[in-house]
Backbone as CSV, one residue per row, in Angstrom:
resi,resn,N_x,N_y,N_z,CA_x,CA_y,CA_z,C_x,C_y,C_z
1,MET,36.196,39.192,41.314,34.835,38.877,40.884,34.874,38.098,39.568
2,LYS,34.032,37.093,39.433,34.000,36.266,38.247,33.517,37.076,37.045
3,PRO,34.020,36.743,35.815,33.641,37.494,34.611,32.136,37.592,34.403
4,LEU,31.398,36.493,34.601,29.952,36.512,34.395,29.276,37.454,35.373
5,LEU,29.758,37.471,36.619,29.187,38.347,37.629,29.467,39.813,37.298
6,ILE,30.634,40.068,36.720,30.972,41.438,36.318,30.022,41.917,35.219
7,LEU,29.757,41.050,34.242,28.840,41.404,33.160,27.445,41.677,33.694
8,LYS,27.013,40.862,34.649,25.700,41.076,35.264,25.666,42.419,36.000
9,THR,26.790,42.760,36.619,26.867,44.019,37.364,26.785,45.215,36.414
10,TYR,27.424,45.097,35.236,27.301,46.151,34.222,25.828,46.408,33.911
11,ALA,25.121,45.324,33.622,23.700,45.448,33.261,22.901,46.029,34.418
12,TRP,23.195,45.572,35.635,22.472,46.079,36.814,22.701,47.573,36.989
13,LEU,23.940,47.997,36.805,24.293,49.392,37.020,23.594,50.304,36.013
14,VAL,23.604,49.912,34.750,22.947,50.720,33.711,21.448,50.802,33.969
15,ASN,20.824,49.657,34.239,19.373,49.648,34.468,18.996,50.441,35.716
16,THR,19.824,50.358,36.759,19.543,51.085,38.002,19.593,52.592,37.789
17,ILE,20.620,53.058,37.090,20.754,54.503,36.853,19.710,54.986,35.856
18,ARG,19.439,54.163,34.843,18.436,54.565,33.840,17.047,54.628,34.455
19,ASN,16.720,53.706,35.342,15.371,53.654,35.920,15.184,54.593,37.102
20,ASN,16.280,54.954,37.786,16.159,55.759,39.004,16.857,57.111,38.916
21,GLY,17.612,57.320,37.849,18.407,58.535,37.755,17.614,59.790,37.497
22,PRO,18.227,60.956,37.816,19.525,61.068,38.478,19.488,60.469,39.895
23,ILE,20.553,59.760,40.237,20.593,59.046,41.513,21.969,59.206,42.146
24,SER,21.999,59.375,43.461,23.261,59.577,44.168,24.007,58.252,44.333
25,TYR,25.296,58.384,44.579,26.123,57.199,44.816,25.628,56.450,46.053
26,LYS,25.201,57.187,47.076,24.687,56.585,48.303,23.454,55.734,48.021
27,ASP,22.546,56.256,47.178,21.332,55.508,46.856,21.641,54.290,45.985
28,ILE,22.650,54.424,45.118,23.080,53.276,44.310,23.586,52.165,45.223
29,LEU,24.395,52.538,46.226,24.925,51.550,47.173,23.809,50.864,47.948
30,GLU,22.792,51.624,48.313,21.683,51.062,49.077,20.919,50.039,48.244
31,LEU,20.671,50.380,46.975,19.974,49.445,46.082,20.837,48.211,45.826
32,TRP,22.135,48.419,45.677,23.059,47.306,45.444,23.088,46.361,46.647
33,LYS,23.118,46.929,47.830,23.174,46.122,49.044,21.945,45.236,49.196
34,ASN,20.787,45.737,48.751,19.534,44.987,48.883,19.257,44.063,47.703
35,ASP,20.157,44.069,46.717,19.973,43.210,45.549,20.699,41.880,45.746
36,ARG,20.083,40.808,45.293,20.654,39.472,45.441,21.992,39.335,44.719
37,LEU,22.172,40.146,43.669,23.389,40.062,42.868,24.631,40.430,43.669
38,SER,24.477,41.303,44.675,25.625,41.765,45.462,26.210,40.679,46.345
39,GLU,25.414,39.655,46.656,25.848,38.559,47.533,26.370,39.102,48.871
40,GLY,25.797,40.223,49.309,26.176,40.799,50.595,27.424,41.645,50.572
41,ASN,28.058,41.789,49.384,29.287,42.567,49.275,28.981,44.016,48.904
42,SER,29.755,44.935,49.446,29.573,46.344,49.124,30.282,46.680,47.807
43,MET,29.976,47.860,47.256,30.635,48.333,46.047,31.356,49.636,46.392
44,VAL,32.652,49.550,46.596,33.419,50.732,46.973,33.477,51.696,45.786
45,ARG,33.740,52.971,46.071,33.700,53.986,45.010,34.701,53.685,43.892
46,GLN,35.870,53.176,44.242,36.870,52.861,43.226,36.355,51.802,42.249
47,THR,35.659,50.808,42.793,35.067,49.761,41.941,33.959,50.335,41.078
48,PHE,33.134,51.206,41.653,32.062,51.854,40.908,32.624,52.660,39.734
49,ILE,33.685,53.441,39.971,34.308,54.228,38.908,34.886,53.320,37.833
50,HIS,35.438,52.192,38.266,35.999,51.221,37.316,34.900,50.681,36.394
51,TYR,33.756,50.307,36.961,32.632,49.824,36.160,32.115,50.930,35.236
52,LYS,32.048,52.140,35.775,31.579,53.290,34.999,32.460,53.496,33.759
53,ASN,33.766,53.403,33.927,34.692,53.556,32.797,34.577,52.401,31.814
54,ASP,34.380,51.198,32.328,34.222,50.032,31.457,32.983,50.169,30.569
55,LEU,31.905,50.678,31.147,30.665,50.851,30.386,30.863,51.803,29.215
56,GLU,31.660,52.838,29.435,31.905,53.791,28.352,32.810,53.193,27.286
57,GLU,33.808,52.416,27.733,34.765,51.844,26.786,34.172,50.701,25.973
58,PHE,33.446,49.791,26.620,32.961,48.588,25.960,31.566,48.730,25.361
59,PHE,30.705,49.536,26.004,29.317,49.629,25.564,28.935,51.008,25.028
60,ASN,29.890,51.938,25.011,29.628,53.287,24.502,28.530,53.995,25.286
61,ILE,28.467,53.704,26.587,27.463,54.311,27.462,28.193,55.175,28.488
62,SER,27.943,56.477,28.437,28.613,57.407,29.341,27.687,57.778,30.501
63,ILE,28.188,57.629,31.711,27.435,57.982,32.915,27.960,59.323,33.419
64,GLY,27.087,60.334,33.416,27.485,61.667,33.840,27.048,61.972,35.268
65,MET,27.497,63.138,35.765,27.127,63.567,37.107,26.606,65.006,37.035
66,ASP,25.461,65.270,37.665,24.909,66.626,37.646,25.462,67.457,38.807
67,LYS,24.961,68.683,38.954,25.464,69.596,39.981,25.138,69.137,41.395
68,MET,24.173,68.218,41.496,23.798,67.679,42.808,24.555,66.398,43.126
69,TYR,25.608,66.100,42.319,26.426,64.896,42.486,25.590,63.620,42.347
70,ARG,24.650,63.678,41.407,23.816,62.512,41.115,24.170,61.988,39.728
71,TYR,24.111,60.687,39.578,24.505,60.055,38.326,23.309,59.847,37.396
72,TYR,23.584,59.967,36.082,22.548,59.765,35.067,23.220,59.256,33.785
73,ILE,22.414,58.683,32.883,22.946,58.222,31.604,23.159,59.439,30.724
74,LYS,24.417,59.772,30.474,24.759,60.994,29.751,24.626,60.847,28.242
75,SER,25.175,59.775,27.703,25.111,59.551,26.252,24.614,58.134,26.024
76,GLY,23.311,57.993,26.143,22.730,56.656,26.030,22.175,56.328,24.666
77,ASP,22.811,56.893,23.581,22.322,56.600,22.234,22.318,55.105,21.956
78,ALA,23.290,54.424,22.524,23.395,52.977,22.283,22.206,52.225,22.863
79,LEU,21.508,52.841,23.818,20.363,52.184,24.440,19.058,52.494,23.726
80,GLN,19.107,53.387,22.732,17.889,53.808,22.060,17.762,53.238,20.656
81,LYS,18.798,52.587,20.161,18.802,52.117,18.782,19.047,50.609,18.722
82,ASP,18.950,50.080,17.488,19.197,48.650,17.275,20.703,48.424,17.162
83,THR,21.407,48.595,18.270,22.854,48.460,18.272,23.275,47.183,18.986
84,VAL,24.526,46.790,18.738,25.079,45.624,19.431,25.112,45.880,20.926
85,GLU,25.467,47.126,21.310,25.539,47.468,22.726,24.193,47.257,23.420
86,ASN,23.140,47.743,22.786,21.797,47.620,23.365,21.392,46.155,23.468
87,TRP,21.670,45.402,22.421,21.317,43.979,22.404,22.066,43.224,23.497
88,MET,23.351,43.537,23.660,24.155,42.855,24.678,23.655,43.174,26.084
89,LEU,23.361,44.450,26.337,22.894,44.838,27.663,21.515,44.261,27.958
90,THR,20.650,44.245,26.946,19.324,43.660,27.127,19.440,42.171,27.425
91,SER,20.310,41.485,26.680,20.520,40.054,26.900,21.068,39.795,28.297
92,LEU,22.006,40.638,28.731,22.564,40.483,30.073,21.498,40.670,31.143
93,SER,20.623,41.654,30.931,19.558,41.917,31.903,18.604,40.733,31.998
94,VAL,18.241,40.184,30.839,17.334,39.027,30.815,18.006,37.826,31.463
95,ASN,19.274,37.595,31.100,20.000,36.451,31.673,20.108,36.558,33.184
96,THR,20.360,37.779,33.655,20.466,37.987,35.096,19.160,37.652,35.800
97,ALA,18.061,38.126,35.223,16.747,37.861,35.819,16.450,36.364,35.859
98,LEU,16.807,35.653,34.792,16.517,34.217,34.720,17.432,33.408,35.628
99,LEU,18.733,33.745,35.610,19.678,32.982,36.435,19.402,33.135,37.920
100,ASN,18.844,34.268,38.292,18.525,34.496,39.703,17.181,33.894,40.113
101,ASN,16.467,33.349,39.157,15.138,32.793,39.449,14.916,31.498,38.676
102,LYS,15.793,30.520,38.896,15.752,29.272,38.150,14.477,28.472,38.390
103,LYS,13.819,28.706,39.514,12.619,27.932,39.850,11.479,28.163,38.862
104,VAL,11.502,29.283,38.134,10.386,29.602,37.237,10.723,29.308,35.770
105,TYR,11.797,28.584,35.507,12.182,28.276,34.132,11.040,27.670,33.331
106,LYS,10.304,26.727,33.941,9.245,26.021,33.221,8.040,26.914,32.952
107,ARG,8.044,28.113,33.524,6.921,29.026,33.330,7.255,30.146,32.349
108,ILE,8.402,30.012,31.682,8.849,31.033,30.732,9.076,30.382,29.369
109,VAL,8.532,30.982,28.335,8.693,30.479,26.964,9.464,31.523,26.160
110,MET,10.536,31.099,25.514,11.362,32.000,24.719,11.124,31.746,23.235
111,GLU,11.426,32.763,22.408,11.336,32.593,20.962,12.628,31.985,20.439
112,ASN,12.481,31.055,19.515,13.638,30.374,18.955,14.313,31.232,17.891
113,THR,15.638,31.224,17.876,16.408,31.896,16.839,17.157,30.821,16.068
114,PRO,16.583,30.339,14.942,17.126,29.182,14.228,18.604,29.293,13.882
115,SER,19.045,30.481,13.457,20.420,30.604,12.973,21.349,31.239,13.988
116,ALA,20.973,31.181,15.256,21.738,31.894,16.279,23.201,31.482,16.300
117,GLY,23.475,30.198,16.158,24.861,29.762,16.249,25.474,29.406,14.914
118,GLY,24.662,29.233,13.900,25.155,28.770,12.616,26.031,29.765,11.888
119,PHE,27.316,29.519,11.860,28.299,30.285,11.101,28.502,31.718,11.589
120,LEU,27.802,32.153,12.619,27.940,33.540,13.070,29.364,33.827,13.537
121,LYS,29.945,32.903,14.280,31.308,33.088,14.778,32.303,33.244,13.632
122,GLU,32.159,32.398,12.607,33.071,32.442,11.465,32.906,33.739,10.670
123,ILE,31.658,34.195,10.536,31.402,35.430,9.791,32.015,36.624,10.505
124,VAL,31.845,36.685,11.815,32.434,37.780,12.593,33.952,37.748,12.489
125,GLU,34.525,36.552,12.497,35.981,36.422,12.345,36.430,36.952,10.993
126,ALA,35.686,36.619,9.931,36.025,37.096,8.587,35.900,38.619,8.504
127,MET,34.891,39.185,9.175,34.724,40.636,9.195,35.883,41.296,9.928
128,THR,36.331,40.669,11.003,37.440,41.208,11.784,38.739,41.194,10.983
129,LYS,38.968,40.114,10.239,40.206,39.954,9.473,40.118,40.581,8.082
130,ASN,38.896,40.994,7.661,38.672,41.522,6.312,39.123,40.529,5.248
131,VAL,38.654,39.282,5.394,38.910,38.263,4.378,37.588,37.832,3.767
132,MET,37.628,37.436,2.502,36.424,37.054,1.786,35.930,35.682,2.244
133,LEU,34.655,35.437,2.025,34.025,34.173,2.379,33.598,33.414,1.136
134,ASP,33.720,32.112,1.193,33.107,31.225,0.199,31.915,30.549,0.877
135,ILE,30.730,30.714,0.317,29.565,30.084,0.914,28.784,29.303,-0.139
136,VAL,28.086,28.289,0.333,27.123,27.558,-0.494,25.755,27.874,0.088
137,TYR,24.870,28.393,-0.754,23.590,28.916,-0.269,22.430,28.289,-1.027
138,GLN,21.364,27.998,-0.297,20.163,27.446,-0.926,18.952,28.266,-0.510
139,ARG,18.384,28.980,-1.465,17.190,29.779,-1.201,15.962,28.878,-1.139
140,TYR,14.906,29.399,-0.500,13.662,28.634,-0.398,13.049,28.384,-1.773
141,ASP,13.235,29.330,-2.695,12.606,29.200,-4.009,13.518,28.564,-5.058
142,HIS,14.619,27.958,-4.598,15.513,27.260,-5.519,15.808,25.862,-4.976
143,SER,15.735,24.876,-5.841,16.032,23.501,-5.421,17.532,23.244,-5.404
144,SER,18.279,24.006,-6.205,19.722,23.796,-6.283,20.471,24.771,-5.386
145,LYS,21.673,24.384,-5.017,22.530,25.225,-4.194,23.432,26.069,-5.092
146,ARG,23.793,27.250,-4.602,24.647,28.138,-5.379,25.870,28.559,-4.570
147,ASN,26.997,28.693,-5.289,28.242,29.117,-4.656,28.403,30.624,-4.775
148,HIS,28.885,31.239,-3.702,29.120,32.678,-3.707,30.443,32.973,-3.015
149,ARG,31.225,33.866,-3.613,32.389,34.424,-2.931,32.075,35.888,-2.673
150,LEU,32.209,36.313,-1.427,31.790,37.672,-1.100,32.600,38.287,0.033
151,GLU,32.509,39.603,0.089,33.104,40.372,1.179,32.029,40.552,2.255
152,PRO,32.229,40.026,3.455,31.210,40.167,4.503,31.181,41.594,5.046
153,TYR,30.055,42.299,4.814,29.958,43.703,5.222,29.260,43.875,6.565
154,PHE,27.990,43.428,6.615,27.172,43.662,7.803,26.442,42.388,8.222
155,VAL,26.104,42.323,9.505,25.278,41.246,10.044,24.121,41.895,10.792
156,LYS,22.918,41.355,10.611,21.748,41.938,11.265,20.823,40.848,11.779
157,LEU,20.301,41.056,12.986,19.301,40.160,13.570,17.930,40.761,13.318
158,TYR,17.047,39.992,12.680,15.712,40.503,12.333,14.698,39.373,12.441
159,HIS,13.690,39.572,13.273,12.630,38.576,13.463,13.190,37.194,13.780
160,GLN,14.067,37.144,14.760,14.666,35.912,15.268,15.545,35.178,14.245
161,ARG,15.982,35.889,13.184,16.877,35.273,12.206,18.065,36.201,11.980
162,TRP,19.226,35.581,11.815,20.430,36.347,11.511,20.618,36.423,10.005
163,TYR,21.050,37.600,9.534,21.277,37.820,8.104,22.676,38.399,7.887
164,LEU,23.272,38.010,6.771,24.572,38.525,6.360,24.391,39.313,5.073
165,LEU,24.915,40.536,5.049,24.935,41.316,3.820,26.371,41.384,3.339
166,GLY,26.582,40.939,2.096,27.933,40.895,1.566,28.002,41.400,0.139
167,ARG,29.192,41.846,-0.247,29.417,42.334,-1.611,30.150,41.263,-2.413
168,LYS,29.574,40.902,-3.551,30.208,39.927,-4.429,31.317,40.586,-5.237
169,GLU,32.104,39.770,-5.918,33.235,40.293,-6.681,32.804,41.171,-7.836
170,ASP,31.554,40.992,-8.306,31.042,41.843,-9.380,30.434,43.146,-8.847
171,GLY,30.505,43.352,-7.512,30.011,44.584,-6.924,28.601,44.514,-6.381
172,ALA,27.888,43.413,-6.657,26.506,43.288,-6.204,26.434,43.063,-4.700
173,LEU,25.500,43.756,-4.050,25.258,43.566,-2.616,24.090,42.612,-2.441
174,LEU,24.318,41.516,-1.720,23.284,40.509,-1.537,23.095,40.214,-0.052
175,THR,21.884,39.767,0.301,21.559,39.420,1.677,21.322,37.923,1.787
176,PHE,21.915,37.301,2.813,21.805,35.856,3.001,21.313,35.560,4.417
177,ALA,20.316,34.690,4.526,19.870,34.219,5.836,20.838,33.144,6.303
178,LEU,21.339,33.262,7.526,22.362,32.331,7.991,21.872,30.899,8.040
179,ASP,20.580,30.695,8.319,20.080,29.323,8.395,19.875,28.700,7.022
180,ARG,20.093,29.451,5.932,20.020,28.882,4.586,21.417,28.656,4.007
181,ILE,22.454,28.984,4.772,23.831,28.728,4.332,24.159,27.269,4.618
182,VAL,24.542,26.557,3.584,24.842,25.125,3.706,26.292,24.905,4.100
183,MET,27.184,25.715,3.541,28.614,25.589,3.823,29.232,26.973,3.824
184,LEU,30.235,27.178,4.688,30.909,28.471,4.748,32.377,28.259,5.079
185,GLU,33.255,28.950,4.344,34.690,28.859,4.598,35.328,30.233,4.474
186,LEU,36.274,30.514,5.359,37.064,31.730,5.233,38.154,31.502,4.189
187,THR,38.324,32.465,3.278,39.389,32.374,2.286,40.612,33.129,2.813
188,LYS,41.678,33.122,2.053,42.874,33.889,2.391,42.927,35.198,1.620
189,LYS,41.887,35.439,0.818,41.855,36.645,-0.003,41.351,37.831,0.818
190,LYS,42.188,38.847,0.958,41.837,40.021,1.743,41.014,40.995,0.903
191,PHE,40.260,41.841,1.572,39.567,42.935,0.897,39.664,44.169,1.786
192,LYS,39.544,45.341,1.169,39.641,46.591,1.918,38.229,47.082,2.227
193,PHE,37.920,47.142,3.517,36.596,47.611,3.941,36.653,49.105,4.244
194,ASP,35.670,49.821,3.728,35.576,51.254,3.974,35.110,51.478,5.410
195,GLU,36.016,51.895,6.289,35.711,52.031,7.712,34.694,53.133,8.005
196,SER,34.406,53.978,7.006,33.400,55.018,7.215,31.983,54.450,7.139
197,LEU,31.868,53.222,6.644,30.552,52.578,6.539,30.166,51.935,7.862
198,ASN,28.877,51.966,8.175,28.382,51.192,9.315,26.971,50.726,9.020
199,ALA,26.573,49.661,9.677,25.301,49.011,9.381,24.113,49.919,9.667
200,SER,24.185,50.703,10.740,23.067,51.575,11.103,22.772,52.582,10.006
201,ASP,23.833,53.173,9.424,23.645,54.132,8.330,23.096,53.443,7.091
202,TYR,23.603,52.238,6.813,23.168,51.522,5.614,21.672,51.213,5.663
203,PHE,21.188,50.797,6.844,19.781,50.439,6.987,18.920,51.596,7.496
204,GLU,19.445,52.809,7.465,18.770,53.981,8.003,17.350,54.148,7.467
205,ASP,17.178,53.984,6.164,15.861,54.196,5.556,15.186,52.881,5.159
206,CYS,15.541,51.807,5.867,15.000,50.483,5.548,14.131,49.950,6.675
207,TYR,13.250,49.035,6.303,12.510,48.253,7.283,12.935,46.804,7.080
208,GLY,13.419,46.173,8.114,13.862,44.789,7.976,15.270,44.696,7.426
209,VAL,15.503,43.712,6.554,16.854,43.464,6.043,16.996,43.768,4.560
210,MET,15.921,44.171,3.916,15.965,44.410,2.477,16.119,45.897,2.175
211,LYS,17.141,46.228,1.384,17.309,47.596,0.914,17.063,47.582,-0.590
212,ASP,15.823,47.817,-0.958,15.427,47.782,-2.361,15.845,49.089,-3.027
213,GLU,16.951,49.026,-3.797,17.477,50.228,-4.430,16.534,50.772,-5.494
214,THR,15.590,49.954,-5.961,14.634,50.420,-6.990,13.528,51.264,-6.377
215,LYS,13.417,51.247,-5.043,12.375,52.018,-4.363,13.027,53.078,-3.481
216,PRO,12.925,54.349,-3.861,13.527,55.404,-3.037,12.776,55.582,-1.723
217,ALA,13.477,56.108,-0.746,12.819,56.419,0.524,11.801,57.535,0.295
218,GLU,10.651,57.409,0.900,9.596,58.409,0.703,8.718,58.531,1.940
219,ARG,7.936,59.584,1.966,7.018,59.833,3.076,5.838,58.876,2.974
220,ILE,5.568,58.190,4.089,4.460,57.233,4.151,3.592,57.592,5.347
221,VAL,2.282,57.630,5.137,1.348,57.914,6.218,0.454,56.695,6.423
222,LEU,0.459,56.166,7.643,-0.362,55.015,8.004,-1.437,55.451,8.991
223,ARG,-2.639,54.910,8.805,-3.738,55.180,9.742,-3.997,53.921,10.565
224,ALA,-3.832,54.057,11.854,-4.031,52.925,12.763,-5.380,53.070,13.451
225,TYR,-6.198,52.020,13.376,-7.543,52.064,13.939,-7.570,51.400,15.323
226,GLY,-8.403,51.975,16.197,-8.604,51.392,17.524,-7.318,51.299,18.325
227,THR,-7.139,50.144,18.963,-5.973,49.953,19.838,-4.673,49.751,19.069
228,GLU,-4.754,49.612,17.749,-3.534,49.447,16.959,-2.599,50.639,17.142
229,ALA,-3.190,51.825,17.347,-2.378,53.024,17.554,-1.496,52.880,18.790
230,ASN,-2.027,52.246,19.832,-1.247,52.048,21.058,-0.045,51.150,20.808
231,TYR,-0.246,50.120,19.979,0.863,49.222,19.657,1.966,49.981,18.918
232,LEU,1.575,50.850,17.991,2.567,51.602,17.226,3.299,52.611,18.114
233,ARG,2.596,53.163,19.085,3.256,54.102,20.000,4.290,53.379,20.856
234,ASP,3.958,52.190,21.305,4.863,51.440,22.188,6.018,50.792,21.439
235,LEU,5.746,50.366,20.202,6.771,49.680,19.413,6.761,50.247,18.000
236,LYS,7.613,51.229,17.773,7.641,51.916,16.480,8.033,50.959,15.358
237,LEU,7.415,51.172,14.196,7.778,50.385,13.023,9.141,50.822,12.486
238,HIS,9.481,52.093,12.694,10.727,52.649,12.166,11.113,53.847,13.025
239,HIS,12.405,54.123,13.106,12.855,55.221,13.977,12.331,56.585,13.524
240,SER,11.937,56.712,12.243,11.425,57.984,11.721,9.951,58.206,12.049
241,GLN,9.313,57.232,12.645,7.864,57.298,12.890,7.493,58.456,13.811
242,LYS,6.462,59.206,13.399,5.906,60.302,14.196,4.386,60.261,14.122
243,GLU,3.735,60.537,15.228,2.278,60.623,15.236,1.894,62.035,14.818
244,ILE,1.118,62.148,13.743,0.808,63.473,13.186,-0.657,63.863,13.327
245,ALA,-1.519,62.909,13.681,-2.936,63.224,13.870,-3.566,62.194,14.787
246,THR,-4.488,62.667,15.639,-5.166,61.770,16.576,-6.654,62.087,16.591
247,ALA,-7.463,61.056,16.426,-8.914,61.199,16.467,-9.485,60.139,17.408
248,ASP,-10.794,60.138,17.578,-11.412,59.175,18.491,-11.229,57.733,18.027
249,GLU,-11.331,57.508,16.716,-11.322,56.135,16.194,-10.006,55.727,15.536
250,TYR,-9.106,56.679,15.302,-7.852,56.340,14.627,-6.775,57.368,14.948
251,SER,-5.535,57.005,14.596,-4.402,57.919,14.677,-3.552,57.736,13.428
252,ASP,-2.987,58.828,12.930,-2.137,58.785,11.747,-0.673,58.896,12.144
253,PHE,0.160,58.077,11.485,1.594,58.062,11.762,2.353,58.291,10.464
254,GLU,3.372,59.122,10.543,4.212,59.429,9.385,5.552,58.720,9.522
255,LEU,6.008,58.123,8.425,7.305,57.457,8.385,8.028,57.875,7.121
256,PHE,9.354,57.732,7.123,10.150,58.019,5.934,11.096,56.856,5.712
257,LEU,10.775,56.024,4.715,11.587,54.834,4.451,11.312,54.299,3.062
258,ARG,12.034,53.227,2.709,11.814,52.545,1.433,10.718,51.491,1.645
259,PRO,9.633,51.542,0.876,8.552,50.556,1.056,8.905,49.197,0.444
260,SER,9.814,48.488,1.082,10.293,47.202,0.578,9.262,46.102,0.816
261,MET,9.586,44.904,0.344,8.697,43.760,0.535,8.501,43.469,2.021
262,ASP,9.565,43.637,2.806,9.467,43.449,4.257,8.404,44.374,4.852
263,PHE,8.458,45.638,4.458,7.543,46.632,5.009,6.111,46.375,4.545
264,ARG,5.945,46.057,3.278,4.596,45.770,2.757,3.998,44.562,3.464
265,GLY,4.844,43.571,3.749,4.369,42.393,4.460,3.908,42.731,5.871
266,LYS,4.603,43.664,6.518,4.222,44.073,7.869,2.862,44.759,7.870
267,ILE,2.621,45.601,6.874,1.322,46.279,6.769,0.222,45.251,6.523
268,MET,0.483,44.302,5.626,-0.506,43.254,5.335,-0.835,42.456,6.597
269,GLU,0.168,42.220,7.400,0.011,41.428,8.622,-1.018,42.046,9.581
270,ARG,-1.131,43.355,9.569,-2.036,44.041,10.496,-3.469,44.091,10.000
271,GLY,-3.730,43.601,8.791,-5.106,43.484,8.288,-5.851,44.803,8.221
272,ASP,-7.087,44.807,8.739,-7.923,46.011,8.651,-7.640,47.003,9.776
273,ARG,-6.592,46.771,10.533,-6.249,47.687,11.618,-5.266,48.766,11.185
274,LEU,-4.688,48.590,9.973,-3.692,49.528,9.489,-3.955,49.827,8.015
275,GLU,-4.096,51.110,7.687,-4.418,51.530,6.325,-3.371,52.512,5.818
276,VAL,-2.941,52.324,4.570,-2.002,53.254,3.950,-2.781,54.448,3.408
277,MET,-2.460,55.626,3.901,-3.110,56.852,3.424,-2.287,57.507,2.311
278,GLU,-0.985,57.472,2.448,-0.061,58.015,1.448,1.199,57.146,1.435
279,PRO,1.816,57.019,0.247,1.438,57.501,-1.088,0.399,56.594,-1.737
280,GLY,-0.224,57.077,-2.788,-1.278,56.330,-3.457,-0.805,55.022,-4.058
281,HIS,0.410,55.008,-4.622,0.884,53.782,-5.281,1.073,52.646,-4.277
282,LEU,1.497,52.983,-3.054,1.659,51.951,-2.033,0.297,51.456,-1.559
283,ALA,-0.673,52.372,-1.421,-2.035,51.980,-1.050,-2.613,51.019,-2.088
284,ASN,-2.333,51.280,-3.368,-2.822,50.399,-4.440,-2.190,49.014,-4.340
285,GLU,-0.883,48.962,-4.046,-0.202,47.675,-3.917,-0.798,46.848,-2.776
286,ILE,-1.041,47.504,-1.644,-1.602,46.802,-0.491,-3.021,46.340,-0.779
287,GLU,-3.808,47.173,-1.466,-5.180,46.794,-1.803,-5.194,45.564,-2.706
288,LEU,-4.345,45.561,-3.737,-4.288,44.423,-4.659,-3.842,43.151,-3.932
289,ALA,-2.907,43.301,-3.006,-2.441,42.143,-2.245,-3.565,41.580,-1.376
290,HIS,-4.364,42.458,-0.755,-5.495,41.994,0.052,-6.537,41.311,-0.819
291,LEU,-6.803,41.860,-2.002,-7.780,41.256,-2.911,-7.317,39.872,-3.359
292,HIS,-6.023,39.737,-3.591,-5.481,38.426,-3.975,-5.656,37.428,-2.838
293,SER,-5.471,37.898,-1.605,-5.657,37.019,-0.444,-7.103,36.550,-0.344
294,VAL,-8.043,37.456,-0.617,-9.472,37.107,-0.566,-9.798,36.038,-1.605
295,LYS,-9.197,36.143,-2.797,-9.471,35.183,-3.868,-9.071,33.756,-3.486
296,LEU,-8.086,33.639,-2.598,-7.663,32.310,-2.172,-8.788,31.561,-1.468
297,TYR,-9.752,32.291,-0.923,-10.821,31.683,-0.129,-12.189,31.748,-0.822
298,GLU,-12.259,32.307,-2.028,-13.546,32.510,-2.683,-14.303,31.215,-2.938
299,ASN,-13.603,30.176,-3.325,-14.254,28.916,-3.704,-14.261,27.876,-2.580
300,ARG,-13.918,28.285,-1.371,-13.933,27.369,-0.240,-15.370,27.160,0.237
301,LYS,-15.840,25.922,0.173,-17.227,25.620,0.596,-17.360,25.407,2.103
302,ASP,-16.217,25.215,2.759,-16.274,24.963,4.190,-16.226,26.253,5.017
303,ILE,-16.229,27.392,4.310,-16.185,28.673,5.004,-17.546,29.349,4.915
304,LEU,-18.060,29.802,6.054,-19.336,30.497,6.092,-19.150,31.893,5.510
305,LYS,-19.833,32.170,4.403,-19.721,33.467,3.743,-20.543,34.515,4.482
306,VAL,-19.977,35.696,4.629,-20.681,36.787,5.317,-20.800,37.992,4.397
């Protein structure tokens, strides 16, 4: 079987068991036989076990069997978090759906990821080899370019942009958007990476890519009005989010994170549909930001005042 077809089969197998499980091997074969991906070929048990083992080794997804000899996702943590495994499987599932239905390409619009290919390969290589990077970076608020030598620690995809978090030689941790990197080179200077560190733990109490060390993680209560509550239920702002109160006109959600600029911007984006109930200092910041936004339009004569 061709490598691409094998990858598609991985995605098909996980989605089939996750959506239909617990499911017997016989029922898996029946669904496989009726799927276009099978190309009319059967999946013998030895091949199924081989795929099952590959999923655990490469994607950290364990498929278990219950007392009724039915298969289910045993340890699907990788499918519940912002992990590389989840992203890869989701991408494979989408690619499979599109490749099998080329006739509808013109009826599908995708979001652009500006920095998808820019320097990502080189950064991953530097992370693998534990060698420092030399980069030339230009921020939006600076006209001049700046040189940085850093240890590449983590890479994160956020809002269709790739970001690199690296430690400079003076110990400072900085975040760089890949599409703002002008030049990047791998050096021969090695560094020792603490293998106990991982990106998920580092961003545990963060929203987005900013970890503002000046703002400790704290309890935040948001009130969502009308249908906004449904959006928050379907797409959590943070993994710590819990619904703590429900009324006819609103619902309250509790989160525990650092209220960084990324997070404040997200609240502002929702306008009058999302209100900060706690803590008071964050509510004050959001109120002042909204008032500043209103001032931008105060002297506009082309706007009908209400």
